[in-house]
C-alpha positions, 0 to 999 in steps of 0.5 A, a space after each residue: 549500535 554504530 555499525 548496526 545503524 547502516 543495516 536498517 538503512 540499507 535493508 528496509 529502506 533501500 534493498 528490500 523494496 528493490 526485492 519487491 520490484 520483480 515480485 510486483 512485475 511477476 504479479 501482473 501475470 499471476 492467476 491469483 490476483 487477490 492473494 497477490 495483491 494482499 501479499 504485496 500490500 502486506 509486504 510493502 506495509 511491513 517493510 515501510 513500517 520496519 524502516 520507519 521504526 529503524 528511523 525512529 531509533 536513529 532519531 532516539 539516539 539524540 537522547 545522548 544529548 540529555 544533560 543527565 546522560 551527558 554528565 554520566 558520559 563525562 564521568 564514565 570517560 573520566 573513570 576509563 569506561 567510555 559509553 558506547 558511541 551513538 549515532 553521530 548527531 548530524 545523522 540523527 538530525 537528518 533522520 529527524 527531518 526525514 521522519 517529519 517528511 514521512 509523517 507529512 506525506 502519510 498525512 497528505 495521502 490520508 487527507 487526499 483519500 478521505 477528501 475523495 471519499 467525502 466527495 463521492 458520498 456527497 453525490 447523494 444517497 444510495 438505494 439498495 447499494 446503488 447511486 446513479 449520478 446524472 453526470 455525462 462522464 462515464 464513471 463507475 466507482 465503489 464508494 467505501 463504507 464510512 462510520 454509520 454508512 454502508 458502502 455503495 456503487 456510484 455509476 453515472 448516467 453517461 456510463 449507463 447510456 453507453 452500455 447494454 444490459 449485459 455490460 451494465 451487469 458486468 460493471 456493477 459486478 466489478 464494483 460490488 466485488 471491490 466493496 465485498 473484498 474491501 479493496 479500499 483497505 488494500 490500496 490504502 495500505 500500499 499507498 501509505 507504504 509508498 508515502 513512507 518509502 517512495 521506492 515502493 511506488 512500483 509495488 503500489 502500482 502493482 497492487 492497484 492493477 491486481 485489485 482491478 484484476 481481482 474484481 474482473 475475475 469476480 465479475 466474470 464469475 458473476 456474469 458467467 462470461 469472461 469475454 463479456 467482461 473483457 469486452 466491457 473493459 475495452 469499451 469503457 477504456 476507449 470512452 473513459 477520459 479525465 483524471 479518474 477514469 472508470 473501472 481503474 483504467 490507466 496506462 497498460 493496465 487495460 491490456 493486462 486485464 483484457 489479456 488475463 480475461 481471455 485466458 482460461 479461468 484460474 484454478 481456485 485451488 492454486 496458491 499465490 505462487 512466488 509473489 506470495 512467498 516472496 512477499 512473506 519472506 521480505 516481510 519476515 526479513 524486515 521484521 527481523 531487522 527491525 527487531 535486531 535494531 530495537 534490541 541493539 538500541 535497548 542495550 545502548 540505552 541501558 548503557 547510557 542510564 546512570 547506575 547510581 
């Protein structure tokens, strides 16, 4: 177990997230954003989960300090059969602190997302899946479903005033695509993976961009006008302001989305390409490393158990 501890630390925690970075950059230009978003979110989740499992195993090596195991260890040493050397206690204690920090980050992310969802639902009841809030700020957001409540689209009066009928149709189609594809789940997985391992932040950013591009493609199919959707995105981006701009704008995402829409529609028969294949490979390797670490720990723990 001693030498194997370093592999879980280096692979799921450090090296595999770095492998996902170029895949995340490549995904920004993919013609299949929905598949790429799901693949990256799944790859990040499996990688983060595997690193958490390995961290738990390191913490579990503190079991060698249990009095019964200590007595058995001294007896085995006296008989010339020393027990396998576990992880040094300082490393296990550091892993414990790191695991507690990870748990706090995950809980904080979940609380923040739940609070935002509650605030959006508190804006009022929706009719036929649509709520128009009398707010001057131009906003449009897909409010995810909750227990006993269906998801709906919230759009502000400020947004409606600045758009014509065709542009409004594009905005509503975009937000309804988020609801239909349950993009809240995809982005939540990516956010929680980043909470476990901050090195996955570029992957989370890529997933957020890809779900917006996916909704853009669905909106373009619905209104049958890619340039209309591109024009609407640019128009809203210029008017959006504040910490939560409408339609998920931020940084260079608007440019990427507009550029994607002015290109021809993607071939529906195409697969996700290298992004999907790479994310699957990273997830498989993460699972393999976690499985090997679990097997090694079981063998270690069996050696620690008194045999009678």
